[in-house]
N, C-alpha and C positions, 0 to 999 in steps of 0.2 A: 493519388486522388485525395487521400485524407488530409495531406498537408495543406491543400487548398480549401478543404471543407470544414476543418475543425473550428475555425474562428466564427463563422456564421452559426454553426451548431451551438457553440457555447453561448453566443450572444442571444439566440432564441431561448435557450434554457434559462438564462438569467431572468427573464420576465415571466417564467412559468412558476406557479406555486398556488397555495391555497387562496391567496389574493392575486388574481391575474393582473399583470400590468400590460396594458396595450402599448401601441407606439407612443402615445402621449405619456404613459407611465414610464416607459423606458427612458424618456428624456426629462422626466420630472425633476431630476436632480438639478436641472438648469432652470426650473420654473418655480419661483418662490410662491406662486399662488396654489401650489399643490404640495404642501410640506409632508403630509402623511406618506404619500407614495415616494417622495424623495427620500425619506428616512428608511422606508422598507428597502428601496433599491440600494442606497449607499451603506446602510448599517447591517443589512441581513443578506440580501441576494448576492451582491457583488463579492463580499467577503466569503460567503458560502461557496459560490462557484469557484472562486480563486483557490480556496482551501481544497475543494474537491479535485480541481485540476492538478494541483501540486501533489496531493496524496496519491491520486491515480497514476500520475507520471512516475512518482518515486516507487510505488509498489510494482508497477509493470517493469520498470527498468531493473529493479532488484531481482524480480523473478527471472528475467532474462539472464542476468549475470549468474545467479545460482544454478540455473539450468545448464549454463556453459561450464561452470565450475565442477558440477557433479556429473556432467554429460548425461543428464536425465531430464526428459521433458516434463516429468511429474514434480520436479522440485519447485518449491514456492518460496516467497519472501520469508515465510515463517518456519522454514525447514530447520533452522539452527536454534529454535527455541526462543527467538526474540519476542514473539507475540506472547508466549506463555510467561516469560519473565515480566513483561510490561503488565500483563493481566494480573499476575500475582502481586506486583507492587500496588496496583490500583485496588485489588481486593483487600489487601492488608490495611490500606488507608481507609477504605470504607468501613471495614470491620471495627477498626479502632475508634470510629466516630469522630475523626478529626475534621474540623472545618477551618481551613486556612487558605490563604492565597498570597502570592508574592508578585508584585508589579502587575496585578490584574490577572495573573495566570493561576488557575485553581490548583490546590495542593495535590489532587490526585494525578495531575499531569506530571508533576515532579516525581511522585511516587512511582508512576508507571515508567517514566524514563529511567529512574534508578533501577527498577526491576529489569528493564531491557539491558541496561549496561551490565548488571550482574550476570545475566544469561550470557552476554557476549564474552565477558571476562572468564566465566567458567568454561565455555566451549574453547576459547583460545588457550586457556591453561592446559586443558586436557590434550588438545591437539599439539601443543608445544612440547609436552614431555613425552609424547608417544609417536613414534614412526615419522618424525620429521614433517609435521604439519600436512599429513596426507589428507586427501579429499574424503576418503572413506572414514577416517577417524573423525573429521569434522562432522560428517553426516551422522555417524553413530552417537557422538557426544551430544549433538543437537537434539536428536530424537529422544535420548535418555533424559536430558534435562527438561525437555518439553513435557514428557510424561510425568516427571517428578513434580514440576511446578503445577501442572494441571491437577494432579492429585491433591496438592495442598490447597488449591483454589476450591476444589469440590469439598474438601474438609471444612474450609472456612464457611462456605455456603450452607453446609449441613448443620454446623453448630450455631450459626447466626440466626437472628430473628427474621421474620418475614420481610421487613423493610430492607434489612441488609442484603438478604438473598436477592430481592428484586432489583436493588440498585446495582449489585454486582452483575446480575444476569443482563440487565439493560445495557450496561457499559460493554459487556462482552459481545453485544450485537453490532457494535460500531455505529458511528453516526457523524454527521457534519453540522450539527446544530450549533451555530456560532452567532455571536452578535459583535460586530466590529472586526477590525483587522489584526488584533493581538494574536489570536491563534495562527493566523497566516504568517505573521512575523516569526512565531515560534517554530513553524515547520520549514520556513523558507531556507535558512542556512543548511539544514540537513539535506533537503531535496536538491538544492542547487549544487552544493559541493559534491554530494554523492553521484548525481547524474553526470556532472562534469568529469569526474574521475573515470566513470565507466565508459563514457563516450571516448575519452582519450585513449583507453586501452582496448578499443573495439577490435583492432587487428589481432592483438594478443588473445582475445577471446576466441577468434576464429581458429587460431593455432591450438589453443588449449582444448577445444572440442575434439580435434583430431586425435589428441593424445599427449600426455605430458612429455614422453620421450621425444616425440616428433617436434613438439614446441621447443624443447630445450636444444635440439639439434639445429634449429633455425634461429638461435640467438635469444630466445625468450628466457628471462629469469623466472622460472616457473613459481618458485616459492614466493618471490616478491609480488608477482601478479596475483597469486592466490591470496596473499595477505591484503593486497589492495581491494580485491573483490570482497573479501570477508569484512574488512573494516568499513568500506564505503557503503555496501549494501546493508549491513547490519545496523550501522548508525542511522542510515536513512530510514530504514523500517522502524527502528526504535523511536525516532522523532515523530513519525507519522502515527504509530500506534499510541504513543503517549498523549497525543492530541485528539485523535479520532476514534481510538479503540481499534480492535482487530477487524479488518475488512477483508474478507476472503475473496478468492477467485480472480481478482484483477491480475495478480502476478502470475497466475497459472494460464489463464485464457489468452490474454492479449499477446504475449510473446509467441504462443503457439499459432495463433491466427496470423501473426506477422510472418512466421516461417512458411505457412501454407500459401500466403499471398505473395510475399516478396522473396522467399528463399532464406537460406541459413546465414547469409553474410551479415555480420554484426554492424558493418558500416551503414547498412540501410535498416537493419532490424532495430538498432538502438534508437535512432530518431523516431521510427514508427512506434516503438514502445512508449516513448515519452508522450507523443501527441495522441495516440490511440488510447493509452492508459488514462490520461487525464480526461479525454472526451468521454470515454466509457463510464468513468465514475460519476462525472457530473450529470450525464444522461440518466444513469441509474438513480441518482439522488433526486432528479426532477420527477421521475416516475414515482418514487417513494413519497414525495410531498404533494403529489397531485391526484394520484389514482383513487384515493379514498379521502380526499380533503374534506374537512380541515384536519383529519387525523393523519399523522405522518408515520410512514413505515420506515424503520431504520434502514439505511442504505446497505448494510451488510446482508440483510434478508433479500433485498432486490438484486444485488450482484449474484447471489446464489441462484435465485429463481430465474434470472435472465441468462446468466453465464453458463449454468449447468446444461440446459437444453441446447443452447447455441454451440457450446463446446462439443457436445455429442454430435450435433448436426455437422459441424466442421470435420470431426473425426471420420464420420461415415462418408462424407463427400470426398475427403482426401483419400480414404481407403478405396472408394469406388474409382477415383481417378487413376490411382496406381494400378488397379486391376485392368482398367481399360488400356493403359499404356503397355502393360505386360502382355 
């Protein structure tokens, strides 16, 4: 059902905001007599919705992949410390008081991407030298690095002035505040390549969930698949966090809802994660920019406020359904 509904949902969300665009406003980019609404639509709304859809799709698909890799429904896109690494890079950039940009991309995005790549490299190095790239080692290394980087971020906030602490705290809330398509272009290659890789190995994900020994006995190169998941999902999340900041709950909630609705097969779960993840994030962003307009609530707050109760309700419903069947 969602695959037929997501386009009109996203289209309606595009015209929602502090300045509401009606049917005429939605077509104003073709009407030269209404230049203000045309600019709002073409330079703010469409880029923002596009970025939100790409980010949501990437986070949901990465969460699905990590849950398969670790065989744990509580795994998230940030399990391996990518978010903490990106946040540390941005925090150091803000603390140093640097103001720079390259090709229109702000410097903190490059700093955040560098921090994410550092976290990925550290986790990979630890997993590579211990126990043959095992999932448990990846998980433990990611958690340890996440705690380490988070403590450094807290130290930076503690020793910084009020302005620095506020800027870091605001970035950590996540957001989709963009003007123009440059941030979309920044995220696009990470999202497209990462999603394409994970869709291509959806059958291997099914076998990996059953167990590594079972997957190997059926011809799956377990180590290669695990490295593909690690690289594709981590780089995808790093690109999203570098542009939007850490946005939680999307990668946890959406794949779990997909399993409750469609079942565990990744051939259907992966496309669902792409479409539902993107739709969920742009819907949350629309709520954030309209519920107390003209003040905008960061989308990271909205995803937690909406996703948390909804996730709990789905868990209760799924548990009740299992008891009735039993």
